[in-house]
Structures are given as C-alpha cells and as structure tokens.
C-alpha positions in Angstrom: -14.6 174.0 -77.0 -11.2 172.3 -77.0 -9.5 175.3 -75.2 -12.4 175.5 -72.7 -11.9 171.8 -71.9 -8.1 172.4 -71.3 -8.8 175.3 -68.9 -11.4 173.3 -67.0 -9.0 170.3 -66.8 -6.3 172.7 -65.4 -8.8 174.0 -62.8 -9.7 170.5 -61.8 -6.0 169.5 -61.5 -5.5 172.6 -59.3 -8.3 171.5 -57.0 -6.8 168.0 -56.7 -3.4 169.4 -55.7 -5.1 171.6 -53.0 -6.9 168.5 -51.7 -3.6 166.5 -51.6 -1.9 169.2 -49.7 -4.6 169.1 -47.0 -4.5 165.3 -46.8 -0.9 164.1 -46.3 -0.1 160.6 -47.3 0.8 158.4 -44.4 2.0 154.8 -44.5 0.1 153.6 -41.6 -3.7 153.3 -42.2 -4.3 153.6 -38.5 -2.5 156.9 -38.4 -4.6 158.2 -41.3 -7.8 157.3 -39.3 -6.4 158.8 -36.2 -5.9 162.1 -38.2 -9.5 162.3 -39.3 -11.9 164.1 -36.9 -15.2 162.3 -37.5 -16.9 165.0 -35.6 -16.1 167.2 -38.6 -18.1 165.0 -41.0 -21.6 166.0 -41.9 -24.2 164.5 -44.3 -27.1 166.0 -46.2 -29.6 165.5 -48.9 -30.5 167.6 -52.0 -32.9 167.9 -54.9 -31.6 169.5 -58.1 -33.6 170.9 -61.1 -31.2 171.2 -64.1 -31.3 173.2 -67.3 -29.4 170.8 -69.5 -28.0 170.9 -72.9 -25.5 169.0 -75.2 -22.3 170.2 -76.9 -21.9 168.2 -80.0 -19.0 167.9 -82.4 -20.0 166.3 -85.7 -20.5 167.3 -89.4 -24.2 166.2 -89.3 -25.5 166.0 -85.7 -26.2 169.5 -84.4 -27.5 170.9 -81.1 -31.0 172.5 -81.0 -31.6 173.7 -77.4 -31.8 172.8 -73.8 -34.2 170.8 -71.7 -35.3 170.7 -68.1 -33.9 167.7 -66.1 -33.5 166.8 -62.5 -31.2 165.2 -60.0 -31.2 163.8 -56.5 -28.2 163.4 -54.1 -26.6 162.5 -50.9 -24.0 164.9 -49.7 -20.9 164.1 -47.5 -18.7 167.0 -46.1 -15.5 167.1 -44.2 -14.7 170.3 -42.5 -10.9 170.9 -42.7 -11.3 174.2 -41.0 -14.1 176.7 -40.6 -13.5 178.1 -44.1 -12.4 175.0 -46.0 -14.2 171.8 -46.5 -13.9 168.7 -48.7 -17.2 167.7 -50.3 -18.3 164.5 -51.9 -21.3 162.3 -52.1 -23.4 160.2 -54.6 -26.0 161.7 -57.0 -28.6 160.4 -59.4 -28.7 162.8 -62.4 -30.5 163.1 -65.6 -29.1 165.2 -68.5 -29.8 165.7 -72.2 -30.7 168.2 -74.8 -32.3 168.6 -78.3 -30.4 167.8 -81.4 -31.2 167.3 -85.1 -29.4 165.6 -88.1 -30.0 164.8 -91.8 -32.1 161.8 -90.9 -34.5 163.7 -88.5 -34.8 166.6 -91.0 -35.9 164.2 -93.8 -38.2 162.0 -91.8 -41.5 163.8 -92.7 -43.6 161.9 -90.1 -41.5 163.1 -87.3 -40.5 166.6 -86.0 -37.3 167.9 -87.2 -35.5 167.8 -83.9 -35.4 165.1 -81.1 -34.2 164.9 -77.6 -31.3 162.7 -76.3 -31.6 161.7 -72.7 -29.1 160.2 -70.2 -29.2 159.1 -66.6 -26.3 158.4 -64.5 -24.8 157.8 -60.9 -22.3 160.4 -60.2 -19.7 160.6 -57.6 -18.2 164.2 -57.2 -15.1 165.3 -55.2 -14.5 169.0 -54.6 -13.5 171.8 -52.3 -15.8 174.3 -50.7 -14.6 177.7 -49.4 -17.1 179.5 -47.3 -17.4 182.7 -45.4 -18.0 183.1 -41.7 -21.8 183.1 -40.8 -23.4 186.5 -40.2 -27.0 186.2 -38.7 -26.8 182.4 -39.3 -26.2 183.1 -43.1 -22.9 182.1 -44.9 -21.8 182.0 -48.5 -19.4 179.7 -50.4 -17.7 178.9 -53.5 -17.0 175.3 -54.6 -15.6 173.4 -57.4 -14.1 169.9 -58.3 -14.3 166.8 -60.5 -16.7 164.0 -60.8 -17.0 160.5 -62.3 -20.3 159.4 -63.7 -21.6 155.9 -64.6 -24.3 155.8 -67.3 -27.5 153.9 -66.5 -29.8 154.7 -69.5 -29.6 156.5 -72.7 -32.3 157.1 -75.3 -33.5 159.3 -78.1 -37.1 160.7 -77.9 -38.6 161.4 -81.2 -42.0 163.1 -81.6 -44.4 162.1 -84.4 -46.3 164.7 -86.5 -49.1 162.2 -87.1 -52.3 162.6 -85.1 -52.6 160.4 -81.9 -49.2 158.8 -82.5 -46.7 158.5 -79.7 -43.2 157.0 -80.5 -41.4 155.0 -77.8 -37.9 156.1 -76.8 -35.1 154.7 -79.0 -32.6 152.9 -76.7 -29.0 154.2 -77.6 -27.2 152.6 -74.6 -25.1 150.4 -77.0 -23.6 153.5 -78.7 -23.0 155.3 -75.4 -19.9 155.2 -73.2 -20.3 153.3 -69.9 -18.7 156.2 -67.8 -17.8 159.8 -68.2 -15.6 162.2 -66.2 -16.7 165.8 -65.6 -16.2 168.9 -63.4 -18.3 171.5 -61.6 -18.0 174.9 -60.0 -20.5 177.1 -58.4 -21.7 179.4 -55.7 -24.2 178.8 -52.7 -25.5 180.0 -49.4 -26.4 178.2 -46.2 -28.7 179.2 -43.3 -28.2 177.5 -40.0 -31.6 176.5 -38.6 -30.6 175.0 -35.3 -27.6 173.0 -34.1 -25.9 171.3 -37.1 -29.0 171.5 -39.2 -28.4 173.8 -42.2 -30.6 174.7 -45.2 -28.6 175.4 -48.4 -29.2 176.5 -51.9 -26.5 176.5 -54.6 -26.1 177.1 -58.3 -23.5 174.9 -60.2 -22.2 174.8 -63.8 -21.5 171.2 -64.7 -19.9 169.7 -67.8 -18.5 166.4 -69.1 -14.9 166.5 -69.8 -15.0 163.2 -71.8 -17.1 162.1 -74.7 -20.4 160.4 -73.7 -20.9 159.0 -77.1 -19.2 155.7 -78.1 -17.5 157.0 -81.2 -16.7 153.5 -82.7 -20.3 152.3 -82.3 -21.7 155.5 -83.7 -19.5 155.0 -86.8 -20.8 151.4 -87.2 -24.5 152.5 -87.0 -25.9 152.2 -90.5 -29.2 154.0 -89.6 -27.5 157.3 -89.0 -24.6 157.0 -91.5 -22.5 159.7 -89.9 -19.3 160.3 -91.8 -17.2 161.9 -89.0 -16.6 160.9 -85.3 -19.5 161.9 -83.0 -18.4 163.7 -79.7 -21.1 164.6 -77.3 -20.5 166.4 -74.0 -23.5 166.9 -71.6 -23.5 170.2 -69.6 -26.0 172.1 -67.5 -26.9 174.7 -64.9 -28.0 172.9 -61.7 -29.8 174.6 -58.9 -29.9 172.5 -55.7 -31.8 172.9 -52.5 -31.1 170.6 -49.5 -30.4 170.1 -45.9 -27.2 169.3 -44.0 -27.3 167.5 -40.6 
C-alpha cells in the first residue's frame, strides 16, 4: 500500500508539472486573463454511481467488502488544444465500505461487520487527453489530483434482534476535516449537436491521505485500538453526463 501511494503521488506530481508547463506564470494578472480564451471553456453536469471500499491499516480494524455509493458533480473544462484539456469542477461524493473489529465481533446483538460512510465536497484538477472525433465519437484518458472536505462521517451497525433498527453512529469527531486524493481513468464522448456532448467515463479514485483522525481514534475508549488507525477511501466511479 505504501509503495502504491508513492507511485500515485509521483503520477500526480507529473501531471502538475505538465499543467504548469501549459500555463506559464506571468507577473501581470491582466496578461494572464488576456492569454485565456474563454471560448475554450465549457461546463457540464454528471451523476456517478461508485463501487467504494476502504483500505485500512490497523492491528484490529479490518476491511470486509465494498458498498455502492454515488456522486454528483459540476464539470469545468478548458481546451488547451484539440487533444489536450485541463479539467476541474466541484463534486459531492459519498464513499465508504464494510469493516469489522474485536468490538463488533464480540457484540452478540449486532452483525459482525458494519459500514463506515463518508460524504464530502471534492475539487479535482486534472489533464484530459482525447482522440479526434470519428463519427462524432471520441475517446480520452484523464488523471489528476483532488482535495476533499469531509461533511459527514458515520458508522452503520445492523442489529440481529427482530424489528430493531440502529441509528448511525456519528464519527465526525474522529475523522479528518479534509483529504487529498488522485484519480485516473478512461472515457468516451458523443457530440450530439453544436457544443453539446454526452459522455461516459470510468475512473479509479483513491485518497492519498488518512481520513481517520489518528489522535482522536487513539483516545476513543470505546474501541480501545492499540495501534494508529489509517483509513484510505477508494472506489471505481462510473460517470454519465452532459457537456455544454
């Protein structure tokens, strides 16, 4: 896991260098604005079902499967040239996965595992490389980095007792306020008419920073973990949307 994160960070750093090479720093803000062709900017909307899971590093807390989540987003794209674009936007994402620990295994009135859920506002920044359109269809690769701000975090336990529903356990106090991540994937776009495009894409997304607040987990006397907790949300995200 550590080695994978190092390679992903290197990949994200390379993308940042490529972006910096495309946008040369200038001392005069007016010169920067004059260099931007606003006619090359387009916007879009998307909806994104996600198969999400958690990567956990702890001697007690363990992963136990993926769950289905979703996301919604606004997309902004700046076309540097017909083949290269800078993509950003703002997304609302939900992520999570199933886990278990000694406490859940030894609580006879609940199921052995439980689900941890997160929701966040995410701002991505990436580079998209696309092919020329043939019969209105083009294909692309994209990748980049992102920053997410956590809104909610909870644990959902399921009771084994008949007609008993347990409310979610709020864990926002033991969760980091923000995370940094990366993404890379493939996609295709179909030009409907004018600047309107229908697109579909598949992206692998992962957090590069720990979403668990390790110090607060260590002080939590309910769980009594004896080693630091490190949790990295990840997922396969399928997005469908329109660009205008």
